[in-house]
PQR file with spaces between the fields and no chain letter, atoms N, CA, C, O and H, PARSE charges and radii, in Angstrom:
ATOM       1  N    MET     1      53.595   84.989   86.507 -0.4000 1.5000
ATOM       2  CA   MET     1      54.619   85.188   85.507 -0.0000 2.0000
ATOM       3  C    MET     1      54.010   85.869   84.283  0.5500 1.7000
ATOM       4  O    MET     1      52.846   85.644   83.949 -0.5500 1.4000
ATOM       5  N    PRO     2      54.802   86.693   83.629 -0.5600 1.5000
ATOM       6  CA   PRO     2      54.300   87.308   82.404  0.2800 2.0000
ATOM       7  C    PRO     2      54.012   86.261   81.347  0.5500 1.7000
ATOM       8  O    PRO     2      54.668   85.221   81.290 -0.5500 1.4000
ATOM       9  N    MET     3      53.036   86.541   80.519 -0.4000 1.5000
ATOM      10  CA   MET     3      52.658   85.590   79.480 -0.0000 2.0000
ATOM      11  C    MET     3      53.807   85.351   78.506  0.5500 1.7000
ATOM      12  O    MET     3      53.924   84.257   77.954 -0.5500 1.4000
ATOM      13  H    MET     3      52.503   87.386   80.565  0.4000 1.0000
ATOM      14  N    SER     4      54.662   86.358   78.284 -0.4000 1.5000
ATOM      15  CA   SER     4      55.749   86.174   77.331 -0.0000 2.0000
ATOM      16  C    SER     4      56.710   85.077   77.781  0.5500 1.7000
ATOM      17  O    SER     4      57.245   84.346   76.949 -0.5500 1.4000
ATOM      18  H    SER     4      54.567   87.246   78.733  0.4000 1.0000
ATOM      19  N    VAL     5      56.933   84.956   79.087 -0.4000 1.5000
ATOM      20  CA   VAL     5      57.811   83.907   79.589 -0.0000 2.0000
ATOM      21  C    VAL     5      57.132   82.555   79.456  0.5500 1.7000
ATOM      22  O    VAL     5      57.747   81.584   79.016 -0.5500 1.4000
ATOM      23  H    VAL     5      56.498   85.551   79.763  0.4000 1.0000
ATOM      24  N    LYS     6      55.869   82.495   79.835 -0.4000 1.5000
ATOM      25  CA   LYS     6      55.139   81.234   79.767 -0.0000 2.0000
ATOM      26  C    LYS     6      55.064   80.728   78.324  0.5500 1.7000
ATOM      27  O    LYS     6      55.145   79.522   78.090 -0.5500 1.4000
ATOM      28  H    LYS     6      55.369   83.284   80.192  0.4000 1.0000
ATOM      29  N    GLY     7      54.913   81.624   77.371 -0.4000 1.5000
ATOM      30  CA   GLY     7      54.814   81.233   75.976 -0.0000 2.0000
ATOM      31  C    GLY     7      56.094   80.637   75.419  0.5500 1.7000
ATOM      32  O    GLY     7      56.056   79.924   74.417 -0.5500 1.4000
ATOM      33  H    GLY     7      54.848   82.603   77.561  0.4000 1.0000
ATOM      34  N    LYS     8      57.233   80.918   76.057 -0.4000 1.5000
ATOM      35  CA   LYS     8      58.513   80.416   75.568 -0.0000 2.0000
ATOM      36  C    LYS     8      58.838   79.035   76.122  0.5500 1.7000
ATOM      37  O    LYS     8      59.796   78.403   75.676 -0.5500 1.4000
ATOM      38  H    LYS     8      57.264   81.497   76.872  0.4000 1.0000
ATOM      39  N    ILE     9      58.068   78.565   77.070 -0.4000 1.5000
ATOM      40  CA   ILE     9      58.294   77.245   77.646 -0.0000 2.0000
ATOM      41  C    ILE     9      57.616   76.214   76.755  0.5500 1.7000
ATOM      42  O    ILE     9      56.484   76.406   76.311 -0.5500 1.4000
ATOM      43  H    ILE     9      57.290   79.079   77.432  0.4000 1.0000
ATOM      44  N    SER    10      58.322   75.121   76.502 -0.4000 1.5000
ATOM      45  CA   SER    10      57.825   74.144   75.539 -0.0000 2.0000
ATOM      46  C    SER    10      56.536   73.471   75.989  0.5500 1.7000
ATOM      47  O    SER    10      55.679   73.182   75.155 -0.5500 1.4000
ATOM      48  H    SER    10      59.242   74.965   76.863  0.4000 1.0000
ATOM      49  N    ASP    11      56.376   73.215   77.278 -0.4000 1.5000
ATOM      50  CA   ASP    11      55.193   72.525   77.774 -0.0000 2.0000
ATOM      51  C    ASP    11      54.523   73.361   78.867  0.5500 1.7000
ATOM      52  O    ASP    11      54.920   73.283   80.030 -0.5500 1.4000
ATOM      53  H    ASP    11      57.072   73.450   77.956  0.4000 1.0000
ATOM      54  N    PRO    12      53.519   74.155   78.512 -0.5600 1.5000
ATOM      55  CA   PRO    12      52.864   75.025   79.501  0.2800 2.0000
ATOM      56  C    PRO    12      52.265   74.257   80.675  0.5500 1.7000
ATOM      57  O    PRO    12      52.198   74.795   81.781 -0.5500 1.4000
ATOM      58  N    ALA    13      51.831   73.022   80.469 -0.4000 1.5000
ATOM      59  CA   ALA    13      51.255   72.239   81.562 -0.0000 2.0000
ATOM      60  C    ALA    13      52.306   71.971   82.633  0.5500 1.7000
ATOM      61  O    ALA    13      52.003   72.021   83.825 -0.5500 1.4000
ATOM      62  H    ALA    13      51.885   72.585   79.571  0.4000 1.0000
ATOM      63  N    THR    14      53.516   71.693   82.225 -0.4000 1.5000
ATOM      64  CA   THR    14      54.601   71.477   83.183 -0.0000 2.0000
ATOM      65  C    THR    14      54.852   72.754   83.972  0.5500 1.7000
ATOM      66  O    THR    14      55.072   72.707   85.182 -0.5500 1.4000
ATOM      67  H    THR    14      53.763   71.653   81.257  0.4000 1.0000
ATOM      68  N    PHE    15      54.821   73.860   83.309 -0.4000 1.5000
ATOM      69  CA   PHE    15      55.020   75.144   83.980 -0.0000 2.0000
ATOM      70  C    PHE    15      53.940   75.362   85.030  0.5500 1.7000
ATOM      71  O    PHE    15      54.245   75.756   86.156 -0.5500 1.4000
ATOM      72  H    PHE    15      54.642   73.898   82.326  0.4000 1.0000
ATOM      73  N    ASP    16      52.702   75.117   84.684 -0.4000 1.5000
ATOM      74  CA   ASP    16      51.598   75.292   85.626 -0.0000 2.0000
ATOM      75  C    ASP    16      51.752   74.387   86.836  0.5500 1.7000
ATOM      76  O    ASP    16      51.506   74.811   87.965 -0.5500 1.4000
ATOM      77  H    ASP    16      52.454   74.797   83.769  0.4000 1.0000
ATOM      78  N    GLU    17      52.161   73.134   86.607 -0.4000 1.5000
ATOM      79  CA   GLU    17      52.363   72.203   87.721 -0.0000 2.0000
ATOM      80  C    GLU    17      53.484   72.683   88.636  0.5500 1.7000
ATOM      81  O    GLU    17      53.366   72.613   89.859 -0.5500 1.4000
ATOM      82  H    GLU    17      52.361   72.790   85.689  0.4000 1.0000
ATOM      83  N    ASP    18      54.563   73.166   88.046 -0.4000 1.5000
ATOM      84  CA   ASP    18      55.679   73.669   88.843 -0.0000 2.0000
ATOM      85  C    ASP    18      55.268   74.903   89.641  0.5500 1.7000
ATOM      86  O    ASP    18      55.650   75.059   90.801 -0.5500 1.4000
ATOM      87  H    ASP    18      54.659   73.222   87.053  0.4000 1.0000
ATOM      88  N    TYR    19      54.501   75.762   89.020 -0.4000 1.5000
ATOM      89  CA   TYR    19      54.082   77.000   89.672 -0.0000 2.0000
ATOM      90  C    TYR    19      53.182   76.710   90.871  0.5500 1.7000
ATOM      91  O    TYR    19      53.276   77.394   91.890 -0.5500 1.4000
ATOM      92  H    TYR    19      54.191   75.635   88.077  0.4000 1.0000
ATOM      93  N    VAL    20      52.323   75.717   90.765 -0.4000 1.5000
ATOM      94  CA   VAL    20      51.414   75.359   91.851 -0.0000 2.0000
ATOM      95  C    VAL    20      52.191   74.832   93.057  0.5500 1.7000
ATOM      96  O    VAL    20      51.749   74.988   94.195 -0.5500 1.4000
ATOM      97  H    VAL    20      52.246   75.161   89.937  0.4000 1.0000
ATOM      98  N    GLN    21      53.338   74.214   92.814 -0.4000 1.5000
ATOM      99  CA   GLN    21      54.122   73.630   93.900 -0.0000 2.0000
ATOM     100  C    GLN    21      54.880   74.668   94.731  0.5500 1.7000
ATOM     101  O    GLN    21      55.405   74.332   95.792 -0.5500 1.4000
ATOM     102  H    GLN    21      53.697   74.088   91.889  0.4000 1.0000
ATOM     103  N    ILE    22      54.948   75.913   94.274 -0.4000 1.5000
ATOM     104  CA   ILE    22      55.668   76.954   95.010 -0.0000 2.0000
ATOM     105  C    ILE    22      54.845   77.354   96.223  0.5500 1.7000
ATOM     106  O    ILE    22      53.651   77.636   96.113 -0.5500 1.4000
ATOM     107  H    ILE    22      54.522   76.186   93.411  0.4000 1.0000
ATOM     108  N    ASP    23      55.490   77.375   97.371 -0.4000 1.5000
ATOM     109  CA   ASP    23      54.838   77.752   98.617 -0.0000 2.0000
ATOM     110  C    ASP    23      54.496   79.245   98.585  0.5500 1.7000
ATOM     111  O    ASP    23      55.349   80.055   98.224 -0.5500 1.4000
ATOM     112  H    ASP    23      56.459   77.146   97.459  0.4000 1.0000
ATOM     113  N    PRO    24      53.273   79.624   98.953 -0.5600 1.5000
ATOM     114  CA   PRO    24      52.890   81.046   98.964  0.2800 2.0000
ATOM     115  C    PRO    24      53.812   81.896   99.843  0.5500 1.7000
ATOM     116  O    PRO    24      54.043   83.067   99.540 -0.5500 1.4000
ATOM     117  N    ASP    25      54.335   81.325  100.917 -0.4000 1.5000
ATOM     118  CA   ASP    25      55.264   82.073  101.766 -0.0000 2.0000
ATOM     119  C    ASP    25      56.558   82.378  101.015  0.5500 1.7000
ATOM     120  O    ASP    25      57.148   83.444  101.190 -0.5500 1.4000
ATOM     121  H    ASP    25      54.148   80.374  101.163  0.4000 1.0000
ATOM     122  N    ASP    26      56.993   81.439  100.179 -0.4000 1.5000
ATOM     123  CA   ASP    26      58.193   81.672   99.371 -0.0000 2.0000
ATOM     124  C    ASP    26      57.937   82.788   98.359  0.5500 1.7000
ATOM     125  O    ASP    26      58.808   83.624   98.119 -0.5500 1.4000
ATOM     126  H    ASP    26      56.514   80.573  100.037  0.4000 1.0000
ATOM     127  N    LEU    27      56.750   82.799   97.773 -0.4000 1.5000
ATOM     128  CA   LEU    27      56.413   83.869   96.833 -0.0000 2.0000
ATOM     129  C    LEU    27      56.408   85.221   97.528  0.5500 1.7000
ATOM     130  O    LEU    27      56.891   86.212   96.979 -0.5500 1.4000
ATOM     131  H    LEU    27      56.043   82.120   97.968  0.4000 1.0000
ATOM     132  N    GLU    28      55.861   85.258   98.733 -0.4000 1.5000
ATOM     133  CA   GLU    28      55.837   86.512   99.492 -0.0000 2.0000
ATOM     134  C    GLU    28      57.259   86.968   99.818  0.5500 1.7000
ATOM     135  O    GLU    28      57.572   88.155   99.726 -0.5500 1.4000
ATOM     136  H    GLU    28      55.468   84.454   99.178  0.4000 1.0000
ATOM     137  N    GLU    29      58.111   86.025  100.197 -0.4000 1.5000
ATOM     138  CA   GLU    29      59.498   86.374  100.506 -0.0000 2.0000
ATOM     139  C    GLU    29      60.210   86.914   99.271  0.5500 1.7000
ATOM     140  O    GLU    29      60.949   87.894   99.361 -0.5500 1.4000
ATOM     141  H    GLU    29      57.856   85.061  100.271  0.4000 1.0000
ATOM     142  N    MET    30      59.994   86.280   98.115 -0.4000 1.5000
ATOM     143  CA   MET    30      60.605   86.761   96.875 -0.0000 2.0000
ATOM     144  C    MET    30      60.100   88.154   96.533  0.5500 1.7000
ATOM     145  O    MET    30      60.865   89.001   96.071 -0.5500 1.4000
ATOM     146  H    MET    30      59.394   85.483   98.042  0.4000 1.0000
ATOM     147  N    ASP    31      58.814   88.390   96.760 -0.4000 1.5000
ATOM     148  CA   ASP    31      58.243   89.702   96.487 -0.0000 2.0000
ATOM     149  C    ASP    31      58.870   90.759   97.385  0.5500 1.7000
ATOM     150  O    ASP    31      59.215   91.846   96.920 -0.5500 1.4000
ATOM     151  H    ASP    31      58.193   87.702   97.135  0.4000 1.0000
ATOM     152  N    LEU    32      59.020   90.448   98.667 -0.4000 1.5000
ATOM     153  CA   LEU    32      59.634   91.392   99.598 -0.0000 2.0000
ATOM     154  C    LEU    32      61.090   91.669   99.233  0.5500 1.7000
ATOM     155  O    LEU    32      61.549   92.808   99.315 -0.5500 1.4000
ATOM     156  H    LEU    32      58.741   89.565   99.045  0.4000 1.0000
ATOM     157  N    GLN    33      61.809   90.631   98.833 -0.4000 1.5000
ATOM     158  CA   GLN    33      63.200   90.826   98.417 -0.0000 2.0000
ATOM     159  C    GLN    33      63.279   91.705   97.180  0.5500 1.7000
ATOM     160  O    GLN    33      64.159   92.559   97.077 -0.5500 1.4000
ATOM     161  H    GLN    33      61.436   89.706   98.767  0.4000 1.0000
ATOM     162  N    TRP    34      62.364   91.501   96.245 -0.4000 1.5000
ATOM     163  CA   TRP    34      62.324   92.317   95.031 -0.0000 2.0000
ATOM     164  C    TRP    34      62.029   93.770   95.376  0.5500 1.7000
ATOM     165  O    TRP    34      62.660   94.683   94.843 -0.5500 1.4000
ATOM     166  H    TRP    34      61.649   90.807   96.329  0.4000 1.0000
ATOM     167  N    GLN    35      61.063   93.980   96.273 -0.4000 1.5000
ATOM     168  CA   GLN    35      60.724   95.345   96.675 -0.0000 2.0000
ATOM     169  C    GLN    35      61.908   96.031   97.353  0.5500 1.7000
ATOM     170  O    GLN    35      62.171   97.207   97.101 -0.5500 1.4000
ATOM     171  H    GLN    35      60.550   93.238   96.705  0.4000 1.0000
ATOM     172  N    MET    36      62.624   95.303   98.212 -0.4000 1.5000
ATOM     173  CA   MET    36      63.796   95.874   98.868 -0.0000 2.0000
ATOM     174  C    MET    36      64.882   96.215   97.850  0.5500 1.7000
ATOM     175  O    MET    36      65.540   97.249   97.969 -0.5500 1.4000
ATOM     176  H    MET    36      62.411   94.348   98.417  0.4000 1.0000
ATOM     177  N    ALA    37      65.071   95.366   96.867 -0.4000 1.5000
ATOM     178  CA   ALA    37      66.067   95.631   95.827 -0.0000 2.0000
ATOM     179  C    ALA    37      65.696   96.891   95.050  0.5500 1.7000
ATOM     180  O    ALA    37      66.566   97.702   94.730 -0.5500 1.4000
ATOM     181  H    ALA    37      64.537   94.526   96.770  0.4000 1.0000
ATOM     182  N    MET    38      64.418   97.058   94.747 -0.4000 1.5000
ATOM     183  CA   MET    38      63.983   98.233   93.999 -0.0000 2.0000
ATOM     184  C    MET    38      64.123   99.507   94.839  0.5500 1.7000
ATOM     185  O    MET    38      64.492  100.560   94.319 -0.5500 1.4000
ATOM     186  H    MET    38      63.712   96.399   95.006  0.4000 1.0000
ATOM     187  N    ILE    39      63.830   99.405   96.128 -0.4000 1.5000
ATOM     188  CA   ILE    39      64.005  100.561   97.009 -0.0000 2.0000
ATOM     189  C    ILE    39      65.482  100.931   97.094  0.5500 1.7000
ATOM     190  O    ILE    39      65.836  102.109   97.025 -0.5500 1.4000
ATOM     191  H    ILE    39      63.530   98.550   96.550  0.4000 1.0000
ATOM     192  N    SER    40      66.335   99.937   97.241 -0.4000 1.5000
ATOM     193  CA   SER    40      67.778  100.192   97.308 -0.0000 2.0000
ATOM     194  C    SER    40      68.262  100.847   96.025  0.5500 1.7000
ATOM     195  O    SER    40      69.082  101.765   96.056 -0.5500 1.4000
ATOM     196  H    SER    40      66.048   98.981   97.297  0.4000 1.0000
ATOM     197  N    ARG    41      67.753  100.371   94.906 -0.4000 1.5000
ATOM     198  CA   ARG    41      68.156  100.952   93.624 -0.0000 2.0000
ATOM     199  C    ARG    41      67.711  102.408   93.518  0.5500 1.7000
ATOM     200  O    ARG    41      68.465  103.261   93.051 -0.5500 1.4000
ATOM     201  H    ARG    41      67.088   99.625   94.881  0.4000 1.0000
ATOM     202  N    ARG    42      66.483  102.688   93.953 -0.4000 1.5000
ATOM     203  CA   ARG    42      65.988  104.059   93.897 -0.0000 2.0000
ATOM     204  C    ARG    42      66.783  104.975   94.819  0.5500 1.7000
ATOM     205  O    ARG    42      67.069  106.118   94.466 -0.5500 1.4000
ATOM     206  H    ARG    42      65.870  101.995   94.332  0.4000 1.0000
ATOM     207  N    VAL    43      67.140  104.474   96.004 -0.4000 1.5000
ATOM     208  CA   VAL    43      67.938  105.272   96.939 -0.0000 2.0000
ATOM     209  C    VAL    43      69.306  105.569   96.342  0.5500 1.7000
ATOM     210  O    VAL    43      69.788  106.700   96.410 -0.5500 1.4000
ATOM     211  H    VAL    43      66.907  103.545   96.291  0.4000 1.0000
ATOM     212  N    THR    44      69.926  104.555   95.758 -0.4000 1.5000
ATOM     213  CA   THR    44      71.250  104.738   95.147 -0.0000 2.0000
ATOM     214  C    THR    44      71.179  105.760   94.025  0.5500 1.7000
ATOM     215  O    THR    44      72.039  106.635   93.930 -0.5500 1.4000
ATOM     216  H    THR    44      69.535  103.637   95.702  0.4000 1.0000
ATOM     217  N    ARG    45      70.170  105.663   93.181 -0.4000 1.5000
ATOM     218  CA   ARG    45      70.024  106.628   92.080 -0.0000 2.0000
ATOM     219  C    ARG    45      69.795  108.031   92.616  0.5500 1.7000
ATOM     220  O    ARG    45      70.333  108.999   92.077 -0.5500 1.4000
ATOM     221  H    ARG    45      69.471  104.952   93.258  0.4000 1.0000
ATOM     222  N    PHE    46      68.990  108.148   93.685 -0.4000 1.5000
ATOM     223  CA   PHE    46      68.745  109.460   94.280 -0.0000 2.0000
ATOM     224  C    PHE    46      70.027  110.041   94.850  0.5500 1.7000
ATOM     225  O    PHE    46      70.326  111.219   94.655 -0.5500 1.4000
ATOM     226  H    PHE    46      68.553  107.362   94.123  0.4000 1.0000
ATOM     227  N    MET    47      70.783  109.206   95.556 -0.4000 1.5000
ATOM     228  CA   MET    47      72.035  109.687   96.148 -0.0000 2.0000
ATOM     229  C    MET    47      73.031  110.096   95.070  0.5500 1.7000
ATOM     230  O    MET    47      73.778  111.055   95.265 -0.5500 1.4000
ATOM     231  H    MET    47      70.540  108.249   95.714  0.4000 1.0000
ATOM     232  N    ASN    48      73.063  109.407   93.959 -0.4000 1.5000
ATOM     233  CA   ASN    48      73.984  109.766   92.872 -0.0000 2.0000
ATOM     234  C    ASN    48      73.578  111.075   92.215  0.5500 1.7000
ATOM     235  O    ASN    48      74.432  111.809   91.719 -0.5500 1.4000
ATOM     236  H    ASN    48      72.456  108.628   93.800  0.4000 1.0000
ATOM     237  N    ARG    49      72.299  111.373   92.207 -0.4000 1.5000
ATOM     238  CA   ARG    49      71.823  112.609   91.567 -0.0000 2.0000
ATOM     239  C    ARG    49      71.999  113.834   92.453  0.5500 1.7000
ATOM     240  O    ARG    49      72.089  114.959   91.961 -0.5500 1.4000
ATOM     241  H    ARG    49      71.606  110.776   92.610  0.4000 1.0000
ATOM     242  N    THR    50      72.048  113.608   93.762 -0.4000 1.5000
ATOM     243  CA   THR    50      72.124  114.774   94.668 -0.0000 2.0000
ATOM     244  C    THR    50      73.518  114.963   95.212  0.5500 1.7000
ATOM     245  O    THR    50      73.758  115.891   95.984 -0.5500 1.4000
ATOM     246  H    THR    50      71.975  112.695   94.162  0.4000 1.0000
């Protein structure tokens, strides 16, 4: 997570504990979903321009 988000949380230790509990496979899935969303957005923008 970006430091700016972490800095806005009242208790950084709680954030760290929560972050450790996230399954690495879930993080990978979220990353893949984000990448697909960005690709879809780029395709849509390209199609609108051409």
